[in-house]
C-alpha positions in Angstrom: 108.4 118.8 123.7 109.8 118.1 126.6 108.8 119.4 129.9 112.0 121.0 132.3 111.9 117.9 134.8 112.7 115.7 131.7 115.1 118.1 130.1 116.9 118.8 133.2 116.9 114.9 134.4 118.0 113.3 130.8 120.7 116.6 131.2 121.4 115.2 134.9 121.9 111.2 133.7 124.6 112.0 130.3 126.5 114.2 133.0 126.7 110.9 135.6 128.4 109.3 132.6 130.9 111.1 131.0 134.3 110.7 132.7 136.7 112.7 131.1 137.1 115.7 133.5 138.3 118.6 131.2 135.2 118.4 129.8 133.2 118.2 133.2 134.9 120.6 134.2 134.6 123.2 131.0 131.0 122.3 131.5 130.5 123.4 135.1 132.2 125.9 133.7 129.7 126.7 131.6 126.9 126.7 133.8 128.3 129.0 136.4 128.6 131.2 133.7 125.1 131.3 132.8 123.0 130.9 136.2 123.3 134.8 136.4 121.3 137.3 134.8 121.2 137.5 131.5 123.0 141.4 130.3 120.7 143.0 127.7 123.0 144.3 124.9 122.6 147.4 123.5 122.1 148.1 120.0 123.7 150.4 117.5 122.3 152.6 115.2 123.8 151.5 112.6 122.2 147.3 114.2 118.6 148.8 113.6 119.0 149.9 110.5 120.2 146.2 109.7 117.5 144.9 111.8 114.8 147.0 110.5 116.2 146.3 107.1 116.1 142.4 107.1 112.6 142.3 108.6 112.1 144.2 104.9 113.3 142.5 103.2 111.2 139.0 104.5 108.1 140.9 104.3 109.0 141.8 100.4 109.3 138.1 100.5 113.7 138.8 99.0 115.4 135.7 101.0 116.6 132.2 100.3 116.3 128.6 102.4 119.3 128.1 103.8 119.8 124.7 101.1 119.8 127.3 98.4 122.3 129.8 99.9 123.9 126.5 101.1 124.2 126.3 96.8 125.2 129.4 96.0 128.3 129.4 98.3 129.5 126.2 97.1 129.0 127.8 92.9 130.6 130.9 94.2 133.9 128.7 95.8 134.4 126.5 93.1 134.4 129.6 90.4 137.3 130.8 92.7 
């Protein structure tokens, strides 16, 4: 895994190469908005229940791979 310094250096190199003003302004906005503390969101009771149900599904093996999910979605879409 790359160290923080290597990641920063790589990002700086990439930013220096960017010539698109709109892209740089959008990047500046993104970086500026993410430098403050990350707010902690409160979960609703419904969200907590859904997370608990998801954890139970994982424990009991009721899950499929991303590949299988995409396959099922394509089959469903093609059936319409």
